PDB file of N, CA, C and O in Angstrom:
ATOM      1  N   MET A   1     -18.319  49.220  -3.265  1.00  0.00           N
ATOM      2  CA  MET A   1     -17.564  49.185  -2.418  1.00  0.00           C
ATOM      3  C   MET A   1     -18.398  50.401  -1.902  1.00  0.00           C
ATOM      4  O   MET A   1     -18.805  51.300  -2.639  1.00  0.00           O
ATOM      5  N   PRO A   2     -18.590  50.337  -0.670  1.00  0.00           N
ATOM      6  CA  PRO A   2     -18.878  51.009   0.614  1.00  0.00           C
ATOM      7  C   PRO A   2     -18.431  52.559   0.521  1.00  0.00           C
ATOM      8  O   PRO A   2     -17.215  52.735   0.451  1.00  0.00           O
ATOM      9  N   THR A   3     -19.396  53.904   0.510  1.00  0.00           N
ATOM     10  CA  THR A   3     -19.208  55.226   0.974  1.00  0.00           C
ATOM     11  C   THR A   3     -17.752  55.989   0.900  1.00  0.00           C
ATOM     12  O   THR A   3     -17.182  56.698   0.071  1.00  0.00           O
ATOM     13  N   THR A   4     -17.368  55.320   2.572  1.00  0.00           N
ATOM     14  CA  THR A   4     -16.345  55.225   3.298  1.00  0.00           C
ATOM     15  C   THR A   4     -15.193  54.960   2.809  1.00  0.00           C
ATOM     16  O   THR A   4     -14.168  55.633   2.701  1.00  0.00           O
ATOM     17  N   GLU A   5     -15.521  53.673   2.457  1.00  0.00           N
ATOM     18  CA  GLU A   5     -13.932  53.543   0.941  1.00  0.00           C
ATOM     19  C   GLU A   5     -13.081  54.563   0.134  1.00  0.00           C
ATOM     20  O   GLU A   5     -11.907  54.924   0.054  1.00  0.00           O
ATOM     21  N   ILE A   6     -14.821  54.958  -0.668  1.00  0.00           N
ATOM     22  CA  ILE A   6     -14.888  55.567  -1.779  1.00  0.00           C
ATOM     23  C   ILE A   6     -13.619  56.913  -1.239  1.00  0.00           C
ATOM     24  O   ILE A   6     -12.435  57.152  -1.481  1.00  0.00           O
ATOM     25  N   ASP A   7     -15.088  57.731  -0.122  1.00  0.00           N
ATOM     26  CA  ASP A   7     -14.053  58.974   0.219  1.00  0.00           C
ATOM     27  C   ASP A   7     -13.015  58.897   0.648  1.00  0.00           C
ATOM     28  O   ASP A   7     -12.291  59.818   0.271  1.00  0.00           O
ATOM     29  N   THR A   8     -12.338  57.866   1.606  1.00  0.00           N
ATOM     30  CA  THR A   8     -11.081  57.598   1.690  1.00  0.00           C
ATOM     31  C   THR A   8     -10.454  57.338   0.314  1.00  0.00           C
ATOM     32  O   THR A   8      -9.475  58.002  -0.025  1.00  0.00           O
ATOM     33  N   ARG A   9     -10.887  56.555  -0.362  1.00  0.00           N
ATOM     34  CA  ARG A   9      -9.602  57.194  -1.163  1.00  0.00           C
ATOM     35  C   ARG A   9      -9.685  58.092  -2.535  1.00  0.00           C
ATOM     36  O   ARG A   9      -9.182  57.885  -3.639  1.00  0.00           O
ATOM     37  N   GLU A  10     -10.316  58.917  -2.165  1.00  0.00           N
ATOM     38  CA  GLU A  10     -11.220  60.162  -3.113  1.00  0.00           C
ATOM     39  C   GLU A  10      -9.458  61.306  -1.972  1.00  0.00           C
ATOM     40  O   GLU A  10      -8.406  61.744  -2.439  1.00  0.00           O
ATOM     41  N   GLY A  11      -9.892  61.335  -0.795  1.00  0.00           N
ATOM     42  CA  GLY A  11      -9.119  62.098  -0.214  1.00  0.00           C
ATOM     43  C   GLY A  11      -7.811  61.358  -0.249  1.00  0.00           C
ATOM     44  O   GLY A  11      -7.065  62.178   0.285  1.00  0.00           O
ATOM     45  N   GLU A  12      -7.364  60.724  -0.431  1.00  0.00           N
ATOM     46  CA  GLU A  12      -6.165  60.499  -0.648  1.00  0.00           C
ATOM     47  C   GLU A  12      -5.738  60.669  -1.654  1.00  0.00           C
ATOM     48  O   GLU A  12      -4.517  60.721  -1.799  1.00  0.00           O
ATOM     49  N   LEU A  13      -6.473  60.793  -2.544  1.00  0.00           N
ATOM     50  CA  LEU A  13      -5.867  61.254  -3.971  1.00  0.00           C
ATOM     51  C   LEU A  13      -5.662  62.873  -3.937  1.00  0.00           C
ATOM     52  O   LEU A  13      -4.821  63.607  -4.457  1.00  0.00           O
ATOM     53  N   ARG A  14      -6.719  63.097  -3.156  1.00  0.00           N
ATOM     54  CA  ARG A  14      -6.272  64.617  -2.713  1.00  0.00           C
ATOM     55  C   ARG A  14      -5.015  65.257  -2.504  1.00  0.00           C
ATOM     56  O   ARG A  14      -4.345  66.250  -2.790  1.00  0.00           O
ATOM     57  N   ARG A  15      -5.034  63.985  -1.736  1.00  0.00           N
ATOM     58  CA  ARG A  15      -3.492  64.617  -0.724  1.00  0.00           C
ATOM     59  C   ARG A  15      -2.035  64.190  -1.598  1.00  0.00           C
ATOM     60  O   ARG A  15      -0.916  64.657  -1.381  1.00  0.00           O
ATOM     61  N   ILE A  16      -2.387  63.219  -2.587  1.00  0.00           N
ATOM     62  CA  ILE A  16      -0.883  63.094  -3.675  1.00  0.00           C
ATOM     63  C   ILE A  16      -1.198  63.887  -4.314  1.00  0.00           C
ATOM     64  O   ILE A  16      -0.219  64.599  -4.534  1.00  0.00           O
ATOM     65  N   GLU A  17      -2.518  64.439  -5.069  1.00  0.00           N
ATOM     66  CA  GLU A  17      -2.476  65.186  -5.987  1.00  0.00           C
ATOM     67  C   GLU A  17      -1.996  67.212  -5.693  1.00  0.00           C
ATOM     68  O   GLU A  17      -1.701  68.124  -6.465  1.00  0.00           O
ATOM     69  N   ARG A  18      -2.176  67.091  -4.005  1.00  0.00           N
ATOM     70  CA  ARG A  18      -1.606  68.773  -3.253  1.00  0.00           C
ATOM     71  C   ARG A  18       0.052  68.410  -3.038  1.00  0.00           C
ATOM     72  O   ARG A  18       0.905  69.061  -3.641  1.00  0.00           O
ATOM     73  N   TRP A  19       0.316  67.585  -2.348  1.00  0.00           N
ATOM     74  CA  TRP A  19       1.932  67.169  -2.620  1.00  0.00           C
ATOM     75  C   TRP A  19       2.389  67.370  -4.051  1.00  0.00           C
ATOM     76  O   TRP A  19       2.985  68.389  -4.400  1.00  0.00           O
ATOM     77  N   ARG A  20       2.041  66.196  -5.014  1.00  0.00           N
ATOM     78  CA  ARG A  20       2.761  66.477  -5.872  1.00  0.00           C
ATOM     79  C   ARG A  20       3.246  67.730  -6.439  1.00  0.00           C
ATOM     80  O   ARG A  20       4.382  67.849  -6.899  1.00  0.00           O
ATOM     81  N   ALA A  21       2.120  68.940  -6.391  1.00  0.00           N
ATOM     82  CA  ALA A  21       1.951  70.410  -6.916  1.00  0.00           C
ATOM     83  C   ALA A  21       2.769  70.949  -6.514  1.00  0.00           C
ATOM     84  O   ALA A  21       3.364  71.638  -7.343  1.00  0.00           O
ATOM     85  N   GLY A  22       3.421  70.996  -4.744  1.00  0.00           N
ATOM     86  CA  GLY A  22       4.228  71.686  -3.519  1.00  0.00           C
ATOM     87  C   GLY A  22       5.715  70.749  -4.779  1.00  0.00           C
ATOM     88  O   GLY A  22       6.632  70.853  -5.594  1.00  0.00           O
ATOM     89  N   GLU A  23       5.095  70.164  -4.198  1.00  0.00           N
ATOM     90  CA  GLU A  23       6.862  69.518  -5.465  1.00  0.00           C
ATOM     91  C   GLU A  23       7.056  70.090  -6.316  1.00  0.00           C
ATOM     92  O   GLU A  23       8.065  70.796  -6.319  1.00  0.00           O
ATOM     93  N   LEU A  24       5.983  70.058  -7.710  1.00  0.00           N
ATOM     94  CA  LEU A  24       6.436  70.503  -9.104  1.00  0.00           C
ATOM     95  C   LEU A  24       6.531  72.310  -8.658  1.00  0.00           C
ATOM     96  O   LEU A  24       7.167  72.887  -9.539  1.00  0.00           O
ATOM     97  N   GLU A  25       5.983  73.457  -7.348  1.00  0.00           N
ATOM     98  CA  GLU A  25       6.213  74.538  -7.271  1.00  0.00           C
ATOM     99  C   GLU A  25       7.328  74.692  -6.639  1.00  0.00           C
ATOM    100  O   GLU A  25       7.780  75.834  -6.571  1.00  0.00           O
ATOM    101  N   ARG A  26       8.002  73.663  -6.060  1.00  0.00           N
ATOM    102  CA  ARG A  26       9.638  73.833  -5.659  1.00  0.00           C
ATOM    103  C   ARG A  26      10.109  73.695  -6.820  1.00  0.00           C
ATOM    104  O   ARG A  26      10.498  74.788  -7.231  1.00  0.00           O
ATOM    105  N   ALA A  27      10.270  72.841  -7.587  1.00  0.00           N
ATOM    106  CA  ALA A  27      10.884  72.842  -8.761  1.00  0.00           C
ATOM    107  C   ALA A  27      10.943  74.020  -9.527  1.00  0.00           C
ATOM    108  O   ALA A  27      11.977  74.284 -10.141  1.00  0.00           O
ATOM    109  N   GLY A  28       9.854  74.843  -9.571  1.00  0.00           N
ATOM    110  CA  GLY A  28       9.947  76.210 -10.483  1.00  0.00           C
ATOM    111  C   GLY A  28       8.953  76.627 -11.234  1.00  0.00           C
ATOM    112  O   GLY A  28       8.874  77.807 -11.575  1.00  0.00           O
ATOM    113  N   TYR A  29       7.734  75.371 -11.723  1.00  0.00           N
ATOM    114  CA  TYR A  29       6.256  75.768 -12.030  1.00  0.00           C
ATOM    115  C   TYR A  29       5.650  76.659 -11.199  1.00  0.00           C
ATOM    116  O   TYR A  29       5.721  76.596  -9.972  1.00  0.00           O
ATOM    117  N   PRO A  30       4.831  77.801 -12.051  1.00  0.00           N
ATOM    118  CA  PRO A  30       3.763  78.744 -11.359  1.00  0.00           C
ATOM    119  C   PRO A  30       2.948  77.701 -11.127  1.00  0.00           C
ATOM    120  O   PRO A  30       3.196  76.602 -11.623  1.00  0.00           O
ATOM    121  N   GLN A  31       1.714  77.947 -10.229  1.00  0.00           N
ATOM    122  CA  GLN A  31       1.528  77.502  -9.000  1.00  0.00           C
ATOM    123  C   GLN A  31       0.394  77.235 -10.060  1.00  0.00           C
ATOM    124  O   GLN A  31      -0.337  76.811  -9.165  1.00  0.00           O
ATOM    125  N   SER A  32      -0.248  77.134 -10.978  1.00  0.00           N
ATOM    126  CA  SER A  32      -1.751  76.767 -11.695  1.00  0.00           C
ATOM    127  C   SER A  32      -0.596  75.960 -12.791  1.00  0.00           C
ATOM    128  O   SER A  32      -0.494  76.933 -13.538  1.00  0.00           O
ATOM    129  N   ALA A  33       0.141  75.136 -13.298  1.00  0.00           N
ATOM    130  CA  ALA A  33       0.815  74.599 -13.724  1.00  0.00           C
ATOM    131  C   ALA A  33       0.949  73.430 -12.652  1.00  0.00           C
ATOM    132  O   ALA A  33       0.323  72.371 -12.605  1.00  0.00           O
ATOM    133  N   ALA A  34       1.698  73.799 -12.011  1.00  0.00           N
ATOM    134  CA  ALA A  34       1.815  72.267 -10.869  1.00  0.00           C
ATOM    135  C   ALA A  34       0.470  71.856 -11.055  1.00  0.00           C
ATOM    136  O   ALA A  34       0.356  70.760 -11.604  1.00  0.00           O
ATOM    137  N   GLU A  35      -0.780  72.550 -10.687  1.00  0.00           N
ATOM    138  CA  GLU A  35      -2.056  71.695 -10.369  1.00  0.00           C
ATOM    139  C   GLU A  35      -2.453  71.059 -10.948  1.00  0.00           C
ATOM    140  O   GLU A  35      -3.100  70.098 -10.532  1.00  0.00           O
ATOM    141  N   GLU A  36      -2.211  71.351 -12.353  1.00  0.00           N
ATOM    142  CA  GLU A  36      -2.587  70.780 -13.667  1.00  0.00           C
ATOM    143  C   GLU A  36      -1.792  69.156 -14.018  1.00  0.00           C
ATOM    144  O   GLU A  36      -2.349  68.141 -14.438  1.00  0.00           O
ATOM    145  N   LEU A  37      -0.408  69.347 -13.695  1.00  0.00           N
ATOM    146  CA  LEU A  37       0.758  68.400 -13.794  1.00  0.00           C
ATOM    147  C   LEU A  37       0.154  67.414 -12.599  1.00  0.00           C
ATOM    148  O   LEU A  37      -0.319  66.282 -12.699  1.00  0.00           O
ATOM    149  N   ALA A  38       0.331  68.201 -11.511  1.00  0.00           N
ATOM    150  CA  ALA A  38      -0.069  67.177 -10.090  1.00  0.00           C
ATOM    151  C   ALA A  38      -1.626  66.601 -10.531  1.00  0.00           C
ATOM    152  O   ALA A  38      -2.246  67.272  -9.706  1.00  0.00           O
ATOM    153  N   ALA A  39      -2.316  66.103 -10.997  1.00  0.00           N
ATOM    154  CA  ALA A  39      -3.571  65.934 -11.574  1.00  0.00           C
ATOM    155  C   ALA A  39      -3.198  64.878 -12.128  1.00  0.00           C
ATOM    156  O   ALA A  39      -3.421  63.727 -11.752  1.00  0.00           O
ATOM    157  N   ARG A  40      -2.494  65.304 -13.238  1.00  0.00           N
ATOM    158  CA  ARG A  40      -2.188  63.826 -13.972  1.00  0.00           C
ATOM    159  C   ARG A  40      -0.943  63.311 -13.674  1.00  0.00           C
ATOM    160  O   ARG A  40       0.232  63.680 -13.674  1.00  0.00           O
ATOM    161  N   HIS A  41      -2.050  61.664 -13.246  1.00  0.00           N
ATOM    162  CA  HIS A  41      -1.294  60.733 -12.728  1.00  0.00           C
ATOM    163  C   HIS A  41       0.153  59.511 -14.029  1.00  0.00           C
ATOM    164  O   HIS A  41       0.901  58.567 -13.771  1.00  0.00           O
ATOM    165  N   ASP A  42      -0.190  60.377 -15.435  1.00  0.00           N
ATOM    166  CA  ASP A  42       0.321  59.128 -16.251  1.00  0.00           C
ATOM    167  C   ASP A  42       1.748  60.216 -16.014  1.00  0.00           C
ATOM    168  O   ASP A  42       2.776  59.579 -15.785  1.00  0.00           O
ATOM    169  N   ILE A  43       1.910  61.677 -16.041  1.00  0.00           N
ATOM    170  CA  ILE A  43       3.655  62.439 -15.689  1.00  0.00           C
ATOM    171  C   ILE A  43       4.583  61.495 -14.325  1.00  0.00           C
ATOM    172  O   ILE A  43       4.371  60.862 -13.291  1.00  0.00           O
ATOM    173  N   ASP A  44       5.388  61.831 -14.975  1.00  0.00           N
ATOM    174  CA  ASP A  44       6.399  61.639 -14.058  1.00  0.00           C
ATOM    175  C   ASP A  44       7.136  63.111 -12.829  1.00  0.00           C
ATOM    176  O   ASP A  44       8.066  63.812 -13.227  1.00  0.00           O
ATOM    177  N   LEU A  45       6.777  63.228 -12.023  1.00  0.00           N
ATOM    178  CA  LEU A  45       7.395  64.326 -11.051  1.00  0.00           C
ATOM    179  C   LEU A  45       8.377  64.359 -11.569  1.00  0.00           C
ATOM    180  O   LEU A  45       8.380  65.078 -12.568  1.00  0.00           O
ATOM    181  N   HIS A  46       9.650  63.680 -11.239  1.00  0.00           N
ATOM    182  CA  HIS A  46      10.687  63.960 -10.868  1.00  0.00           C
ATOM    183  C   HIS A  46      11.640  64.024 -12.533  1.00  0.00           C
ATOM    184  O   HIS A  46      12.835  64.269 -12.699  1.00  0.00           O
ATOM    185  N   PHE A  47      10.551  63.698 -13.590  1.00  0.00           N
ATOM    186  CA  PHE A  47      10.796  63.952 -14.249  1.00  0.00           C
ATOM    187  C   PHE A  47      10.131  65.037 -14.901  1.00  0.00           C
ATOM    188  O   PHE A  47      10.480  65.017 -16.082  1.00  0.00           O
ATOM    189  N   ALA A  48       9.508  65.770 -14.728  1.00  0.00           N
ATOM    190  CA  ALA A  48       9.021  67.019 -14.689  1.00  0.00           C
ATOM    191  C   ALA A  48       9.757  68.025 -14.057  1.00  0.00           C
ATOM    192  O   ALA A  48      10.133  69.110 -14.503  1.00  0.00           O
ATOM    193  N   ALA A  49       9.885  67.604 -13.146  1.00  0.00           N
ATOM    194  CA  ALA A  49      11.142  68.356 -11.824  1.00  0.00           C
ATOM    195  C   ALA A  49      12.362  68.374 -12.851  1.00  0.00           C
ATOM    196  O   ALA A  49      12.968  69.440 -12.961  1.00  0.00           O
ATOM    197  N   ASP A  50      12.582  67.787 -13.258  1.00  0.00           N
ATOM    198  CA  ASP A  50      14.401  67.268 -13.991  1.00  0.00           C
ATOM    199  C   ASP A  50      13.989  67.921 -15.357  1.00  0.00           C
ATOM    200  O   ASP A  50      14.396  67.150 -16.227  1.00  0.00           O
ATOM    201  N   LEU A  51      13.276  69.145 -16.017  1.00  0.00           N
ATOM    202  CA  LEU A  51      13.062  69.067 -17.376  1.00  0.00           C
ATOM    203  C   LEU A  51      13.014  70.788 -16.841  1.00  0.00           C
ATOM    204  O   LEU A  51      13.147  71.686 -17.672  1.00  0.00           O
ATOM    205  N   LEU A  52      12.847  71.028 -15.634  1.00  0.00           N
ATOM    206  CA  LEU A  52      12.995  72.341 -15.636  1.00  0.00           C
ATOM    207  C   LEU A  52      14.793  72.506 -14.579  1.00  0.00           C
ATOM    208  O   LEU A  52      15.847  73.027 -14.945  1.00  0.00           O
ATOM    209  N   GLY A  53      14.603  72.131 -13.862  1.00  0.00           N
ATOM    210  CA  GLY A  53      16.724  71.485 -13.986  1.00  0.00           C
ATOM    211  C   GLY A  53      17.402  71.657 -14.896  1.00  0.00           C
ATOM    212  O   GLY A  53      18.311  72.486 -14.920  1.00  0.00           O
ATOM    213  N   ARG A  54      17.202  71.174 -15.489  1.00  0.00           N
ATOM    214  CA  ARG A  54      18.286  71.504 -16.887  1.00  0.00           C
ATOM    215  C   ARG A  54      18.440  72.404 -18.140  1.00  0.00           C
ATOM    216  O   ARG A  54      19.087  72.530 -19.180  1.00  0.00           O
ATOM    217  N   GLY A  55      17.661  72.835 -17.560  1.00  0.00           N
ATOM    218  CA  GLY A  55      16.718  74.945 -18.132  1.00  0.00           C
ATOM    219  C   GLY A  55      15.884  74.529 -19.226  1.00  0.00           C
ATOM    220  O   GLY A  55      16.126  74.977 -20.346  1.00  0.00           O
ATOM    221  N   CYS A  56      15.151  73.914 -19.085  1.00  0.00           N
ATOM    222  CA  CYS A  56      13.832  74.467 -19.878  1.00  0.00           C
ATOM    223  C   CYS A  56      13.027  75.072 -19.146  1.00  0.00           C
ATOM    224  O   CYS A  56      12.941  74.691 -17.979  1.00  0.00           O
ATOM    225  N   SER A  57      12.169  76.229 -19.619  1.00  0.00           N
ATOM    226  CA  SER A  57      11.217  76.766 -19.392  1.00  0.00           C
ATOM    227  C   SER A  57      10.089  76.461 -18.679  1.00  0.00           C
ATOM    228  O   SER A  57       9.803  75.364 -19.159  1.00  0.00           O
ATOM    229  N   ALA A  58       9.465  76.642 -18.059  1.00  0.00           N
ATOM    230  CA  ALA A  58       8.031  76.083 -17.244  1.00  0.00           C
ATOM    231  C   ALA A  58       7.406  76.136 -18.463  1.00  0.00           C
ATOM    232  O   ALA A  58       7.179  74.987 -18.842  1.00  0.00           O
ATOM    233  N   GLU A  59       6.949  77.137 -19.408  1.00  0.00           N
ATOM    234  CA  GLU A  59       5.996  76.775 -20.693  1.00  0.00           C
ATOM    235  C   GLU A  59       6.596  75.734 -21.426  1.00  0.00           C
ATOM    236  O   GLU A  59       5.515  75.215 -21.699  1.00  0.00           O
ATOM    237  N   LEU A  60       7.631  74.791 -22.122  1.00  0.00           N
ATOM    238  CA  LEU A  60       8.268  74.570 -22.771  1.00  0.00           C
ATOM    239  C   LEU A  60       8.239  72.513 -22.287  1.00  0.00           C
ATOM    240  O   LEU A  60       7.953  71.448 -22.834  1.00  0.00           O
ATOM    241  N   ALA A  61       8.750  73.029 -20.927  1.00  0.00           N
ATOM    242  CA  ALA A  61       8.627  71.665 -20.016  1.00  0.00           C
ATOM    243  C   ALA A  61       6.646  71.400 -19.824  1.00  0.00           C
ATOM    244  O   ALA A  61       6.017  70.344 -19.758  1.00  0.00           O
ATOM    245  N   LEU A  62       6.223  72.647 -19.790  1.00  0.00           N
ATOM    246  CA  LEU A  62       4.594  72.373 -19.814  1.00  0.00           C
ATOM    247  C   LEU A  62       4.218  71.265 -21.960  1.00  0.00           C
ATOM    248  O   LEU A  62       3.626  70.246 -22.316  1.00  0.00           O
ATOM    249  N   LYS A  63       4.779  72.036 -22.441  1.00  0.00           N
ATOM    250  CA  LYS A  63       4.711  71.483 -24.330  1.00  0.00           C
ATOM    251  C   LYS A  63       5.270  70.339 -24.326  1.00  0.00           C
ATOM    252  O   LYS A  63       4.521  69.702 -25.067  1.00  0.00           O
ATOM    253  N   ILE A  64       5.906  69.789 -24.067  1.00  0.00           N
ATOM    254  CA  ILE A  64       6.919  68.547 -24.135  1.00  0.00           C
ATOM    255  C   ILE A  64       5.725  67.803 -22.701  1.00  0.00           C
ATOM    256  O   ILE A  64       4.822  67.115 -23.176  1.00  0.00           O
ATOM    257  N   LEU A  65       5.718  67.884 -21.607  1.00  0.00           N
ATOM    258  CA  LEU A  65       4.554  67.100 -21.090  1.00  0.00           C
ATOM    259  C   LEU A  65       3.517  67.321 -21.206  1.00  0.00           C
ATOM    260  O   LEU A  65       3.190  67.293 -20.019  1.00  0.00           O
ATOM    261  N   LEU A  66       2.177  67.658 -22.006  1.00  0.00           N
ATOM    262  CA  LEU A  66       1.283  67.459 -22.415  1.00  0.00           C
ATOM    263  C   LEU A  66       1.178  67.144 -23.200  1.00  0.00           C
ATOM    264  O   LEU A  66       0.046  66.926 -23.631  1.00  0.00           O
TER     265      LEU A  66
END
């Protein structure tokens, strides 16, 4: 795989993770937790946000998700 293709994929991945982190922060997660969750692609973004929407604290939601 050419280097430029790898760089493009890594750049796209970083953009997606920044977007996910922003969405998680808007849902109510602290920045550090949002960044940690955003990097975990096996964690469903909507499920993570819904936990807070249903009354979970960010701390409890992190225990459930991680």
